N, C-alpha and C positions, 0 to 999 in steps of 0.2 A: 679547633681546627688543626691544630698539631699534633694533640693526641689520636688524632681519627686518622693523620698521615701516619705515623709510628706504627698502630695498630695495623693500616691495611698493608705496610712493607715487611711489619712481622711477619702476617701471614703470607702474604708474595712468598718470602724467605722460606716457610716452612713446606708451604706448596713446590718450592724448587728442590728442598732437600727430598720431600718424600718421593718426586718423582724421577729424582737422580738415584734413590735408593734401588726404584721401581726398576729403573735401566739398567743398574747395575745386578740386579738380580735376574731381569730377563736375559741378559748378553752371558751371563754364569752360565746360566742355564742352557741355553743355546750352545755353550762350546762344553758343557758338559755330554752333549748329545754323540754318540761314536755309532750308532749305525739306526736307520731309519728305510723300513721298507713296507708295500701292500704284500699282504699273504694270505691265499686262499687256502682253508682248509676246508675240506669238503665242499658244500656249498656257499660257506660263508666266507664275507670277504671283512680283513681286519687290517690295521694299521698298528703295526708294532714299530715301537721306540725303545732302543736300547742306553742309559745312559748312568753314567757314575752318579750316585747317592750323593757323594763331595766331592767335587773335583777339588777340594783344596787339599787331600791327602794321597796325592799318585805315590808317593814314595813309602806308604802303609799298608796294611790290606786295605783291601778296598770292598765296596758294596758296591753290586751293581743291580741297576731297577730296569724292570721288560714291563713297557706298559701296551696292554692290547685296547684298543680303541675299536668297537663293533659300530658302525654306521648302522647296520638293521634294527638294531636295539640302542643305539643311543648309550652303552654300557663301557666302562674301561674298566678292565682285569690289570694287577698290579703283582709283581712278582719281586722279590729280592732276594737276589745271589751274592753269596760271600764270595771270596776269593777261590777257596779251596775247591768250591763245587765248580765255580767257573774254569778253573785248571784245570779239573778233572773232566768235565763236559766236553771242553774242546780239544783235551790231548786224544779223548778216544774218538773223537771226530773224525780228527787229522789224521788217526791211524799213526801217532809219532809216540815210539817209545820213551822220548824224552818229553820232559816239561817245554812249557812256550813261555816264549817270551813277551813279554807285554806287546812289545812291536807286532809280531805276528799275531796276537789273538786279538788285538785291534783292526785286523784286516778285513773288510767287510765279507770276502768269501769264505772267513774263519766265523764271522760272527753271526753269521747267517744260520750256523747250523743249531745256535740256542733258539731259534724261532720252529726250527723241527722240531724241537723239545713238546711244542705246544700242543694241546689234544682237547678237542670240542665234543662236548657232552652236550645234547640238547635235555632239557628238562621240562616237559609241559609247554613244550613249542618256545622254549626260550634258550638260546646257545650260553652256554658255558665254558668257559676254557680255563684249562689247566696245565701246570708246567708239570712234565715228568721228572721224577728227580732219578732214576732209577738209570745204572748203567748202561750203555748203548746195546750190550749182550740183551738180544730181545729173549723176554718169557715167553714162554708156551711152547707150543708141542714141536718140533723140527719134523717139516713132513715131507724135506725135498733138500737136497744138495747134489749140486752138478755145475758141469764147467758152461760156460757160455763165451762166445765170440762178438764182439761189437766193436766197431772202428777202429780194427785191426787188432786190437790187443784181447787176453783172455781175463775174463772174470770168473769167481764164485761165486755160484746164484744160491743161498739160502734162503727157504720159503718156514717162515712161520705161524701157523695156525694156532689161534684163541678162540675163545668162545664171542669174543667182542671181535676182533678184524684179522687180516691175515696182514702179516708183513713180509718185505722180501728187503734179503741184506745181501748189498756184493763186496766183495773183496777181491782189487788188482793184486795180486802178487810183486808185479815189478816197481809199480809207485807204492805202495800199502794203502791207497786211497780207497775209503770206504765211502758207500753209499745206502740210502736207506728208501723205503715208499712203502705207503701201507694203504692197503683200503679196508674199511669196517664193512662189519658185517649186513647190513643195512644196504648202502652203497653199491654192495657185491650181489647183494639180489637185484635191486633194482638196475644193475649192470644186464645182468642175465635176464631181465626181462626186456630190456630194450633190444639184446642180442637176438631176440626169439623173434621179436618183429619186424627183426631187419632178416631174418630168414638166416641169418648168421648160424642158427644151432637149429639141430634137430628136434624130432617131437621126444626122442627118449633123451635128449639132452638137458632136456628141463630141470631134471632134479641134481644139477652139480653139487648146489650146494647140502644134497645130505650126504653124512658122512661114509657112507657105501661107496659113494661116488667119487671119492676124495682123490682117488689117482686120474681119473678123467678131468678133476678142477683144476689138479695141478697142472697136467700137461695144458689145459685149455689157460690159464692163466698165464704159464712161462710163455706162450706165444705172443702173448701180449705184454711182455715186459719190455722195456724199450729202456736201451745203454745210448746215449748219444754226448757227445759234444754240448756243454754248457754254452747258451747263447751269446750269457753275458760275461760268466766269470770266468777264469781259468779252471781248467779240470774237466770231470764227465759228470752227467746228471743222469739219475735214475728216476723213470717215471711209470706207470702204466699207460695202455693204448688210450685208455679213455679219456686220460689226463693230455696226452698228445693232442686226440682230436681235439678236446674242449680247447686247449691251446691255438692249435690251427682254426678253427670256428673264429676265437676271440680275436686272432691276427686278422682274418678275414673281415671279422664285422670293425675291427678299429682301421682297418682300409679302406673299405665303404666309407665310414664314418667320415676317416681322411678324404677322401675324393668328395663325398659329398661335404666336405667342411672349405672342401679347395672350390667346390662348383659354388659355394652360398657367398665366401669371401670374394671370389671372382665377380660375382652376380654387385657383392656391395662395392666392391673397388668401381665397377664399371658404372654405377649409379653415382659412386662420389665424383667419377672423373667427369661426368655428366656436367655434374654442378659447379666443376673445380677450372674445367677447359673450357675457353669459348675461340671460336675462328674469328681470325681478323683479317683483312686485307691489306696485306704491304704495296703499296704505291709504287715505291722505289724498284722492285722487284717483278710488280702487275701479277703477284700470286698471291694466296693465301699462306698463313701461319697460324699457328696455336698457342694461345696464352694461357700462363697458369695462372688464376686468378687472385690467388694468395702470394705469391713470391713475384709476377709480375714476368716471370722467366718466357723468353719465345721458343718455339724449334718450328724446323719446317715440316716435319714427319708428324704423322698422326701420332698420339699416344697409344702405346701396347693395348692400354689397358680398354680401350673403347673396343677393341677386337673390329668387327664388322661395321660397326655401326658408326654412322654419320653426323656429326654433330651440322646443327642449319646455319644456315648463311647468316654473317650480323644482319643487324637492323641496322635501315638508314636513319639513324638518327642519332643527334650531337648529345655527349655527357660528359659531363663534368670528371679528371680524374686529378689524381695529387703524385708528384715527383721527387723525392727526397734524394737531396744530395749526401752523398754517403761520406765527404769529406768534411762541409759545414753544417751536416743538418738540416739545412735550410730547406723548408717544404713550400714546392711551386704549383700553383694551380693552373691547370690547361684543359684544353677541351678536346674532343678527338672525336671522329665518326669511322669507325671501324668497317663500315660497309664502305667507305670508298678511299681510306686511308690516309685522311685530311685529317690534319690538327692545326688547331688556333690557339692563341692566347686570350681570345674572345669569345665571350658563349653567342650564342643566336640571338639573344637581346642586343645584345653589343653591337655584335656587327650589323643587326637590322637595324638598329638605331644611326651607325656611321653610314650605312646606305641611304636612310634616307634623309640623312643632311645632305651630304653627296649628292644626293637626286635633287633637294631640294638646290644646292648651290649653284648645282646645273641648270634648273628650274629659272633661278633669279637670275642668273648671269643669261641666260638666252632674252629673259625678258628686260634686265638693268642694262646687261651689255658688261662692259669691262668692268673689273672691280677697281671701285674708288677707292684713291690714293689719302692719304692723309693732308698732303697741303690741299686739294681739293674740297676735302671736307673742313677745313679751316676757311675756306676762301668762301664756301655756299654758307656755312654760318655767319659769319661777321657780313656777308653782301645783304643776309636775309633779315639779320637786327638793326644795318645801317638803314635798310629799305624804308622802315616804319619809322624810324627818328627821323630822317630826312624828308619823308613825307608832311611828318607833325610838324615841321623848321619851314618848309617850303612845298605849298601846297597847290603851288600855280604852275611849278615849274615840270615841265614833260615827263624827262627822267622820271623823276620822284613818282608822277601818277602812274606812269606805264608800271614800275618794278612792285609797288605798292598793289596795283590793280593784278599783276602776276602770282603776289604774296596772298592776297586776300582769295583768288582763283585757284591756286594750285596748293598750298600748304593750308589755308584758314577754311578752306571749301564754303567763304562765306560768298555764296553768287548773286547776292541782292549788292551788295555793297561793291562788287568787283563789276556788276553793269554799270552803275553809274561810273566809275573810273573809268571803264572800256571807252563808256559813251564820251566822256570827257576826253579823253586822249583821241579819240575818232575825228571829232571835231576841232582839235588841235593839230592832227596831220593823217588825214583818212588816207594816205598814199604809202605810208612810213611802212615795209616790209612785215617788221616784227610786230607791231601793232594789228595790222591785216592776219598774221596768220593766228596769233595769240587769242585775238578778239573771234575769228573763224571757228578757232579751237572751241572757244566758250561760247557760240552761239550752236555748233552742233550738241554738245555737250550737256546744255539747258535744253535744248528742244524749245524756245523761243518762240512761238508766232509758227505758221503753220508750216509744217515738215517742209512741203516742196518747195516754196518760196525761200525758205532757209536755208536749203539745201542747195540753191541754186545762187544766193548771194553768197553763201560761203564761196562756192566755186567760182566766183568773180573776183572774191577778193584774193585767195590763193594764188590766182593766175595773174592777178596785178601782182602781188610779191614775190612770185617766179620772174617775171620779168626784171624788174627790180632787183633781186637777190637771186639769181640762180644757184648761187652756190651754198645756199644757205648757211653763207658764215655770218650773219647778222642775227639769225636764231639760235646759233650754237650755246652761246654764254646762258642764255634764256632758260635752254630746254636742260643743260646741265644742271643748273642751279636752282631752279624751281620743278620743274616735270620730273626730273631722276631724282632729286633729293627729295621731294613728297614721296616716289615710290620706295626711297630707304626706308624714311623713317615711318612710313604707315603704308607698308607693302599689302596689307589685308583689308583694305576699304574700298570699294567698287566703283568710288568718283574718282578716284585718284588712279586707278589702274584705267579707267574709262579716260581719264586726260592724256595719259600716257598711251593706250590704244591710237588716240585721235591723233598725236605727234606723229606716231609713225604711218598713222592713214593718209595725214591730209599735207604730212611735210615732207617726211624720209622717203614715203610712197613705198614704203617696206611693209609689203601687204602678206606675209605670211606670219611677218613676227607682229604685226597688229592684230591678226586674228587670234595666235596665241596667247596673249594678251587679255584681248577680248573674252574667251574663253575662262581663261584664269579669273577675271572680275566676276562672271557667271558663277562660277563654282563656290567662290563665297556667298554671292547672293544672288541667288537664280530667278528671285521673282524683282528685280531692280528693273525698274521700266524706261530708266535712262537708259542704263546700259543695254538692255535686250533690244531698244529700238533703234540703237547706234547702231549694235551689231547685224541686225535685220538687214539696215539699209546699205549698209556696208558688203556683207555677202550678197546684195541684190545688184550691186552696182560694178559686180565683179567680173561678171557674164560680159562677153560678147555685147559691144554696144552702150557698156556701161561705163562711168566716171574711173574706175578702177579696175580697165577691161585687164583679165587673163590670160594666158595661153588654157589655163584648166580650172575648175574648179576648186577651192581649199581643201585643204587636209582633212580638215573634221570631213569633210561629205564623205571620203573614203569609209570610214568606219559605219556609215549607215546605209553602204550602198549594196548590192550584191551583183556576182560575176555573172555574165553572162557568155562571156568565151575568153578560154586563156590559148595559147599556141603551145605547144609541147614543147618545154626546155624555154620558154620564152619570158624573160620577166614581166613583159606589158600583159596586161588583163583588161580586157571591155566588160565596162560595168556602166550597170543605171543607176542613177540616183531617187526614188521614191518620192521625196520631196524637196524634188528641184521647185525653187519658185519662179524660175522663167520658163515656160514652155518652149520645148525644141532643143534645149540642152541638158535632157537628162541622163544622155549616154555620151562617157568619156571614156579615157585611157588614162591607165596607171601602171606606174614603174616599182616596183617592189623592193629595189635594190635603191634608188636615185630619191623616192618620192617622190616623184613629177608628175603632174595631173595634165591631161592635153583635154581639150574639146574635139581637135580632130587626131586621126590617125597616123600613128609616126610615119616618116618616110622609111621604108623596109629594108629598102636596097643599100642608102646610107648607114643604116643603123647595124645590117647584116657586116658591109665593110668597116665599121668601128670595131664588132665583136672579132672580126678576123687580123684586125693591125693591133690590136690590144692584148687580148686575153683569151686567144683563139690557137691552136697547133695542130697540124697537119696529122693524123692517124691512120693504122692500117694501110693496105695497100691500094693502089689506085685502081678502080673497077670501071672499066669503060670510059666514059668522059667526065664521071662521078668522083670529084675530090672531097674525102671525108674530114670536116674540122671539129676537133673538141673543143668546147666554152669548157673553161676553168672555174667560171663564176658561177653557172648554171650548173655545172658537171652535164650536160649533155651534149649531144654533137648534131650538126648539120651537116649539109651537103651545097656544093656548088658544080652546076653544071658548067661545063666547058664548051658546049655545044650552042646552048641559051643563053649563056652568060647569065644566068638567073640561081636563087638561093633557094632551099627546101628543106624542110624540117626531116623528111623522110625522102628515101630512093624513090622517085617517078612519082612525087606528088609535088608540084610549083607551088611555089610561095605566092 
């Protein structure tokens, strides 16, 4: 294993050394490059690179290499030049009578003359590049020499013609700058043909290439020689008209391509911006902002990349996000709704559970009452535990019998044993208010015997208890220890809730609370016969003439009723109960704010006066005998007629 580790380390070391040598070689080659450009010779584009053959010998005679890469044929042509050839060529091209220093020769505007010595030959369709080592003095026949003016300067233009090409050579006496341009015979013929098609030549000028038309050819070519300032380097540039035209077209093409790329980039940027930005609502300022999804930054103005495109309004949904403290680096999770601008530390599920928990607590508090305190819990538990033991020790004592009867009735729900114990207690003290009330609740809960007779008997027992104990003070302890404690420990048992509902129905006379407890018990067990029959009896007795007569039907009736009439702006509505158990009491009135129900119509005059004194104000101007009031609760107006002393909802309609 150790030998393998050493071999692996040795291999890694060799690879690292090889990479270092290759990197050093690549850096040396890059440092040796002195000139690089894209050159077009006739119709062929090529990449020209000039570098020193060995950069380590700059102090001695150096060799330069010119590499020409042709993308069309994927060929590379390589030419080596010694220092003498380089100096002579560049000195002649620069028009200097003295030798140039290396600093002067290595300037890009000087080195570009080396690329001008490249010549193109096409052999069987294959482009071949050659480097001309001859002097800049052109070989061939001098067919014309004249003085021309261009860019405010005088130039001597010499024209040389050979079987293969026509060369133009300019010399500026003032700056001694020499320029050269050439056109091959093949290109000259195609140029003349293109000019004839564009009507630049007449029929007699089509044979300019012929030797006898040489004078006309010279005049035609001289008119198409362009001398101008070089667009990139300092100095002048010599080129022919077709080259200038090709350059102009190339610039236009490049400009169009640049515009197209700009448009395409703009569209791409817009598409990316649509996916990068989102619209959010800022609750503090009641307006929308734009948020960068990657950086989290916000801005009030719409991003310019979007242009006229508008982002969609945020979706009304909660989503989880994470914020990171830049100082501590601690990530914190939170939840946000960008449609409303709200944020929370709780998720929708957590918030729903909290609301449900609060609703259950509110619902239980409505049923059970105030929250039971720890001392009361200790007292109830101790009392219940002692009740069973004391009865076993002294089963004949009345207090022990009553406590044990309440225990078996409310906690154990053993109705058989509770009936026996209640019978013993009634025989011992038939007029005791606690025993009468507890036994009456038991009889109704168990529905023992004929219902009508049992109900009448219970009513008599409760009335007798009310005479002896009108404040119910002797029953409060039993209600707290047994009835309420049973609900606390077994709140979903319908029989426990039945006992508790009967407590509020028969003892405390709080019929709305009893109705709510009944409906809660039925929600746990809708098929429980004891609960259903007691609730049916209870609701039937709440109508006028019943034992539990109320001003109106229970609130549960409102959900199944339909509206017959509603006054404009009034909180009272006239309704009908299609399932009313007492004929003649189907119609009732309901207040949507106070949740009050009434069988009789409200005292409208008294009700209007209450509206004027508590929640209305005079608005508008006095019109005749009418005074307009605005009700802030219902957000509606009503009127008072000073002549008739009557209130009305609309002008001209008496209430």
